[in-house]
Phi, psi and omega in degrees: 000125180291158179298321180296317180295314179300318179298317179296319180295318179296315179299319181294316177301316179297318180296315181295317180296316179295324178294314179298323178293318179297316180296321180297327180272005179079017180258171176259135180273166180290164177288143178250016184305311184296318180294319178300314179298319179298316181294317178300317179293322178296315180294324179296323182278320188263339179099194187300135179208105187301311184298316180292322180294323176297315180291326176298319178296321177297317178297318179298320178296318177296318179293321176302312182292323178296313181291328178293320176299317180293318179297319176300321179297312182290325178300320182295343182261005191294339180274001181274172176301169182061041189299321183295320179296317179295319177301318180298321177294314179297319179299314184296315181292322178296318178301316181293321179297318178294322180297312184288335179261006184055034177078012185260001180275119186295318181298315180296322178297320180295316178296321180303311183294325176294318179294319179299313180298316180292320180298319178293322177296315182296322177298319178296319178297319180296318180295322180298328180264004179081012182271075184291333177294313178296319180298318179297318180302312180293317182295323179297318180290318179299318182297322179291327179282321188213074187298337181254022178298134185298334182272343187297318181301317180295318181295320179294324176295320176299318180298317181295321177295321179296320177299313180300320185280320192259337192250002183301324181231031184254146176295342178290340183304310180297321181295319180293318177301316182293324178295314180293323181295324176298321178292321178299314181296325178295317179295322179297319179299325180273007179064028176264071190289328178295315179294322179298318180299317179298318179294323180299325179296324175298316181293320180294332177294325179289316182207094187292336183259013179296124187300323179293323179292320178297316178298316181296321179297315179299317181297315180296317179302317181293315181294320178295323179294316179299316180297318180294323178297318179293324177296317179296317178299317178299320180297317180295318179295319181296321178296334178268009181062026174266070191291319178301319179292320178297321178301316181300316180292323178295318178297320178296319180298318181289331175291339176270313183225107185283354184262019176272084186301318182298322179297319181294318179296319181292325179295320177297320181295315182294319181297323179294316180298314183293323178298315180296323178294319180295320180300320181296337181272356184243150168296151184204164169254126177253128181287126177244346176210119183216086177297338180284338178059029181238351185276153171291163181284329183222145177232096178296141175264088187262013173217185182278000183213135173227128181245148173225150182169186185279338184287146176291350178284343184282155178294319175245109181266124178237108186267060177247142190302331182274008179256133177287159179304312171242105192264313182203163176221149177244124183237146176271126181275170179297338179273357178093001177273170181242131186243126174263128178242122177274131179229032187254176176268341183252350178086171180226138180258125175251113189055248179251010186250126179276129177244127180227118182054040178214184184233156176208139179282134182272145174236159181303129178094353178301140178258124181250123183237133178229162178112141181262316183258326174239131181266121175251126186238143177234152171251130176277125183237124176277153183298146180270000000 
C-alpha cells in the first residue's frame, strides 16, 4: 500500500466516523467535497481500488444526505422574501445531492422536480413582467437540474423572443451579457467547455458583436480544438497498443475539457490494463479465501516491506478478531528473497506449518493463512 493510499484511507475512516458521531448527536458534519475529489483523482491516476471505492461510496452517501437535508431546509423557506436567493440555495444543495448519489436519491429527486416546476413558473412570471434577467437566472438553474424537461425548450424560446423584443436598445442588454459571460467564465474555470460553449451562444444571441464575447468564442474554439486533437492522438496511440503514451494525451485532454466523457471512459480502461500489467511484474499476495469479503484480490509488494494486521496503519487491514493489530510483515532481503515474520499472538500458517514470533523465507506458490475464527488465505506469487 502506497503512503498516499494509506493516508487517504486513514482520512476517510476519520471523516466517516466523525460524520456518524455528529449525526448521532443531531449535528451537521463538515463537507467532504475536497476529500471526495482527492480520492477520485487518485483512482483516476492509479486505477481500480476496492477499499478506496467502498469508502468513496460511503462519503458520497453522507454528502448526498447532507445536501438533501439542506435542500429540504431551503425549500421550506421558498415562500419567504428574497425568493430568488433561496431558490438558488435549494438548487445548489439539490444539485450536489443528485451528483453524489448519481441521481438515485429519492428525496433529492422529489425536491428536484418541485424546483423544476417552480423555476419554470417563476421564469414565465419574469417574462410576463419583462424581467429577462430574472427569467434567465431561473431557466439556467432549471436547465442544469433537468436539461431534457419537455417545457424547457418552449420557455427558452419565449426568453429568446423577449430578448429580441426588449433588449435591442435597452440598458439591460449589457447587464444580461455580463451575467451570462460570468457564467461562461465560471464553466471555463471548471473545465466544462461544452457547457460553456452552449451558454456563450445565449450571450451571442443578445449581442453578437460584443468584443468580450467574440474574444471568448475564439478562445473556447481553440481550447476545444486542442482537446479534440489530443483525444484523436490518444486514439491513434491506443490502436497501436502504446497505452502509456495514450494515457498521457487523454489526461492532457481532460485537463483542458473535463466534459469529454469518452476520454474519461477510455482513460479508466487503459489505467486498468496498465495496473494489471504492473501487478504481473511485481511479487504479490493473491487472496484465495476471504470470508470477510472486503479484501482486494491482489496486493502487489511494491516496496521492501508489506505489513498486515487489524490496524488501519497496516498495508493490508484485516478486521477479524483473531488478527493482531500488527500481525505479520513481509520484507525483501538484500539477496532479493522475501521473508515473512510473524509478530502476532495467534501465529501465521505457511502451507501446513505454523509460525509464531519467527520468520520463514517465502517461495512462489506458498499459502499464507491468518485468523483464529475466520481463516483468510493468500498465495505468494513471484513476478513472471
